[in-house]
N, C-alpha and C positions, 0 to 999 in steps of 0.2 A: 482844346480843340472837339466840336461836336461830330459825332458820327452818327449817321443815319442808315440803317440796314433794310432795303427794299426787297422783299420776299413775295413770291406768290405761289400758287397750287399747280400751276402748269405753265408749259412754255406757251409763248405767245400773248401772254396776259397784258404787255404793255410796260414791263419794267424798264428796258431801255429808252422809251420814249419819256417815261416820267423821271426818270434818272437825268437826262439831258435838259428837261423843261426846267427841273427845280435847280439844277446847276447853273443854268443861263439866267434863271430868274435870281438867283442869291448874287451871281457875278455883277448882273446889273445894278445891283444895290451897292456894290463894293466888297463884297463878301467874297474873298478869294476860295474858290470851292473846285474839288476835283472828284472825278468818279473812277471807283477801284472795282473791278469785275476780277475775283480770285478763282472763279471756277466755270468749266464749260464741259459738256460732254464731247464736243468736237473742237479742242482749244486752237488747233493749227487752221480751221477753217471759219474760225467764229469772227465776224465782222464787227462785234462791237467796240472793240478797242481803236479799230479804225474810225469808227463813228464818232467816239469821243475825242479821238485827234483831230479830225475834221471839224466837228461842230465846237469842241470847247478848246481848241490849241493844246491838248495835251501830247506829250512826248509819246512815241511807239516804245511799247513795254513788251516784256517776254510773259506777262499774263495775258488771258487767263490760264490757269493751269488745268490739268485733266481732274474732273470731279473725281473724289475718292468713293467707292461702292459703300464703304463702312463709315466709322466714324475718322476724325482727324488722327494722322499719324504724327509723333514729333517731327517726322522729317518733312510732311506736309505743312505743318505749323511754322517750322523754321522758315520755308519758303514766301509763306504769308507776311510772316512779320519783315522779312527782307525787302519784300515788294511793296509794303504798308509804308516803310521808312523812306522810300524814294517818293512814292505818290504822294504822302502828306505833308512833305518837305515846304514850308513856307505858305501852307494853308490854312484857314480858318476852318473851314468845315469840309468832311469827307463824306461822298455818297457812295456806299457799297451796293453794288448790284448782287443780289442773291441768286442761287440756281436752285430750280425743283427739282433737280436730279439729286441733290444731296438728302442724307438721310436726316429725320429729325433730330437725331442726338447731333450730327455734324452741324447742323444750322444753328441750334442752340448752343453748341461749344463755340461755334465761330463768331457769333454775337457776343457771348462772355469775352472772346479773345480780343475783340474789337473794341470793348466796352460802348457798345452802341444802342442806339433806340431803334425800334423795329415798326416797319409800316408794311402792310400786306396790301398787294394790289390783286384784285380779283376780276375775271373777265364776265360783264354781265350777261345772264341768261335767265329767262322767266322761272327756271325751275331751281335757281341758286339755292342752295341748302346752307342756311346761316349757322346752324346748330354746328356744323363741322369746324367752325371757327373757334368755338370753346377750347378745343385742343391746340389750336395755336396759341390762344392766350394763357393757355396753362404752361404750354412750354417754353414761351418767351417771358411769362411772369411780368414784372412792373416794368419790364423794357419795351413791352407791347403797346403801341399809342395809338392803333386804330387800322382803318381799312379803307382804301380808295377803291371804287367800283369803275372799272373803264369799260368803254365799248357800249354805254347804253344805248339802245335801238331807239328810232324815232317813235313816238307815240307811246313810250313805255315809261314817261317819267313819273306818271301818277301811279302807276303800278310799282315802281320800283321804290318810291318813298313812302307808299302806304303798305307795302308787304316787306320790301328787301330791307328798309331801313329802320322800319318798326321792329323786325324781327331781330336785325342786330342788336338794337338797344335793348330789347328783353332779354338778351344774352349779355348784356353788360358791355358790348363792344361799339366803340365809337365809329360812326361812319365819318371820314374826312371829307368825302366828296363825291359825287358822280360825274364822270367825264363821258359827255355823248360822243357817239363814233361820228366820224368823218368819212364819208364814202368815197370822197377824193382823194383821201391818204390811203385808202384802202384799195384803189384802182392800180392795176398794173401800169407799167412804164410802156413808152412806146417800144423801146428795145426788147422788152421781155416779150411783147405782142409778135414783135418781129422773129424772134427766136422760137417761139411757140409755133409760128406759122411757117418757119423755115423760109422767111421772105427775105428780100434785100432791100437796102435803101437805094433810090436812083436819084433822089434830090437831096442837097445838103451833107 
């Protein structure tokens, strides 16, 4: 079974959206795929397992677990292995959503434990320093497959290709794609607007 670990350098980079999109794409090709998120800084309030349940039809699970502050302990490792057995049952591919709150050592050991390939998601910004990616490449070694840059702002495609992608290539890092931002997806919902304004619905 193939395992892909999706990592990022910060929260909100787009890991969950990419996990769901990849899983949906693979499933549409007849490849049985599940998504597993082992850790979170707020496991009880983390909505991602509900998202995977709703969009991918996965069963509700006890994960994610509280992200350790240091390296993986034997107790934490056992939890992951037990949860992993349930998630990967009858699956062809497993996509694992990483946590930016994990230490580098914990992330590297988790990837080894999962025997996974690693993909890094970055949120696009004009001052993006791709030289920092060298440490990720060193940390994950041969398991590191490349970078997806998310949230490419309008009119920045030329700059992204001429500077960011070129800079990655000069560091020996593969750019797997640039995903443009969608302002409609970034907009708040009507319910969120009503809550913020302390309003109430009078119709519907």
